C-alpha positions in Angstrom: 8.7 1.9 -108.9 8.5 -1.9 -108.3 10.8 -1.5 -105.2 8.6 1.2 -103.8 5.4 -0.9 -104.3 7.1 -3.9 -102.6 8.2 -1.8 -99.6 4.7 -0.4 -99.2 3.2 -3.9 -99.5 5.7 -5.3 -97.1 5.1 -2.7 -94.4 1.3 -3.0 -94.9 1.5 -6.8 -94.2 3.8 -6.2 -91.2 1.4 -3.6 -89.8 -1.6 -5.9 -90.3 0.3 -8.7 -88.4 1.2 -6.3 -85.5 -2.2 -4.8 -85.2 -3.9 -8.3 -85.4 -1.7 -9.7 -82.7 -2.5 -6.7 -80.4 -6.3 -7.3 -80.9 -6.0 -11.0 -80.2 -4.0 -10.3 -77.0 -6.5 -7.7 -75.9 -9.4 -10.1 -76.3 -7.7 -12.9 -74.4 -6.9 -10.6 -71.4 -10.4 -9.2 -71.1 -12.6 -9.3 -68.1 -13.8 -12.7 -66.9 -17.3 -13.9 -67.7 -19.5 -13.6 -64.6 -21.3 -16.8 -63.5 -24.0 -16.3 -60.8 -24.4 -19.3 -58.6 -27.0 -19.7 -55.9 -26.7 -22.4 -53.2 -30.0 -23.4 -51.7 -32.2 -21.2 -54.0 -35.6 -20.6 -52.3 -37.7 -22.1 -55.1 -35.7 -25.3 -55.2 -34.8 -26.1 -51.6 -31.9 -26.2 -49.2 -29.9 -28.9 -51.0 -29.8 -27.5 -54.6 -27.5 -25.5 -56.7 -28.6 -23.0 -59.4 -26.3 -21.5 -62.0 -26.6 -18.9 -64.7 -24.3 -21.2 -66.9 -23.7 -24.9 -67.1 -21.7 -25.0 -70.3 -18.2 -23.5 -70.3 -15.2 -23.1 -72.6 -11.7 -24.1 -71.7 -9.2 -21.3 -71.7 -11.9 -18.7 -71.0 -11.6 -16.8 -67.6 -14.8 -17.0 -65.5 -15.7 -15.1 -62.3 -17.8 -17.3 -60.1 -20.1 -15.3 -57.8 -21.5 -17.7 -55.3 -24.3 -16.8 -52.9 -25.7 -19.0 -50.1 -29.4 -18.3 -49.9 -30.0 -21.1 -47.5 -30.4 -21.5 -43.8 -27.3 -23.8 -43.4 -23.6 -23.4 -44.2 -22.6 -24.8 -47.6 -19.4 -25.3 -49.6 -18.8 -24.9 -53.3 -16.6 -27.2 -55.3 -15.9 -27.8 -59.0 -15.4 -31.6 -59.1 -15.1 -34.6 -61.3 -18.6 -36.2 -61.5 -19.5 -38.5 -58.6 -16.2 -37.9 -56.6 -16.5 -37.0 -53.0 -12.8 -36.4 -52.1 -12.5 -32.6 -52.2 -8.7 -33.0 -52.7 -9.8 -33.6 -56.3 -11.5 -30.2 -56.5 -10.5 -27.9 -59.3 -11.9 -25.0 -57.2 -13.2 -25.1 -53.6 -14.7 -22.6 -51.3 -15.1 -23.9 -47.7 -18.3 -23.7 -45.7 -16.8 -21.1 -43.3 -16.9 -18.6 -46.3 -20.4 -19.6 -47.3 -22.4 -19.2 -44.2 -26.2 -18.5 -44.6 -26.9 -15.3 -46.5 -23.2 -14.8 -47.4 -21.4 -14.7 -50.7 -17.9 -15.4 -52.2 -16.3 -14.7 -55.5 -13.5 -16.6 -57.3 -11.9 -16.3 -60.7 -11.2 -19.6 -62.5 -10.2 -20.8 -66.0 -10.9 -24.3 -67.1 -7.8 -25.9 -68.7 -9.4 -29.1 -70.0 -12.7 -30.1 -71.7 -14.9 -32.6 -70.0 -17.8 -33.3 -67.7 -17.6 -31.9 -64.2 -20.1 -30.8 -61.5 -20.7 -28.0 -59.0 -21.1 -29.7 -55.6 -21.4 -29.2 -51.9 -19.7 -31.9 -49.9 -20.4 -30.3 -46.5 -22.0 -32.9 -44.2 -24.4 -35.1 -46.1 -25.5 -32.3 -48.5 -24.1 -34.1 -51.6 -26.1 -37.3 -50.8 -29.2 -35.1 -50.6 -28.6 -34.1 -54.2 -26.6 -30.9 -53.8 -24.8 -31.0 -57.1 -25.2 -29.7 -60.6 -23.6 -31.3 -63.8 -21.6 -28.9 -66.0 -19.7 -29.3 -69.3 -16.5 -27.7 -70.4 -15.9 -27.6 -74.2 
């Protein structure tokens, strides 16, 4: 009888581990969290960025939906704060994809925690204040 109880217990634990692993895997491969970003929002002006989120979690997939509501082309970059060399961008969408009244979508997962910014470095837009600080935890 003790052997039968042990076998039932053992398979119960094994089943719990297998099912638990499947649940964790399913959660980690879910759909990305959508982040809506507006470049040049009407209420704020041509050289501003508005985002539905400014705090993110590393390792979580995000879908950035970027819309240029302005009258000029803009670019979108996720950058270290204060940096202007777009070769340092973690993600960049060039101005030819973000013409006035156009939109672009990109999926991205932050790999490290820290302070970053959403920025437009097209022309002199950054110097006119076209950036938004963000945090990754």
